[in-house]
C-alpha positions in Angstrom: 0.0 0.0 0.0 2.9 2.3 0.6 3.6 4.9 -2.1 6.8 6.0 -0.4 10.0 5.1 -2.2 11.7 4.1 1.1 11.2 0.3 1.6 11.9 0.7 5.3 8.6 2.7 5.6 6.6 -0.5 4.8 5.2 -1.9 8.0 7.1 0.7 10.1 5.5 2.3 13.2 5.3 5.4 11.2 3.3 3.7 8.4 0.9 2.1 10.9 0.6 5.5 12.6 -0.4 7.2 9.4 -2.8 4.4 8.4 -4.4 4.6 11.8 -4.9 8.4 11.5 -6.4 8.0 8.1 -8.8 5.3 9.3 -9.8 7.5 12.2 -10.6 10.4 9.8 -12.5 8.1 7.4 -14.5 6.8 10.4 -15.0 10.3 11.8 -13.6 8.9 15.0 -12.1 11.8 17.0 -11.3 9.6 20.0 -9.4 7.0 17.9 -7.3 9.9 16.3 -6.5 11.3 19.8 -5.5 7.9 21.1 -3.3 7.1 18.1 -1.5 10.4 18.4 -1.1 9.9 22.2 0.3 6.4 21.8 2.7 7.5 19.1 3.8 10.5 21.1 4.5 8.2 24.2 7.0 6.2 22.1 8.4 9.0 20.0 7.6 12.4 21.4 6.3 14.8 18.8 8.0 18.2 18.5 6.1 21.5 18.6 5.7 21.7 14.8 4.4 18.0 14.6 2.0 18.6 17.4 0.7 21.7 15.8 0.1 19.7 12.5 -1.7 17.0 14.4 -4.0 19.6 16.0 -4.6 21.3 12.7 -5.5 17.9 11.1 -7.8 17.1 13.9 -9.6 20.5 13.9 -10.0 20.4 10.0 -11.1 16.8 9.5 -12.6 16.0 12.9 -14.3 19.1 14.2 -16.0 18.9 17.6 -19.7 18.0 17.4 -20.7 20.8 19.7 -19.6 23.4 17.1 -23.0 23.1 15.6 -24.8 23.6 18.9 -27.1 26.7 18.8 -26.9 27.0 15.0 -30.1 26.8 13.0 -30.0 24.5 10.1 -32.3 25.5 7.3 
């Protein structure tokens, strides 16, 4: 499944991490995304830029449900 030219990426923790994030987004599962990032961060701490990217991805693709509270849908 890997389209990366680095054969060491196949079946690596990083590949599994990315696949898990994609699956969480496809399933609209905010909790699974959070757990995946937390588990990865426990093994390999994310730096500030990487953390910022994870937050941006989460906010963009998995917005909180309560954002819609109080808005009228026509």
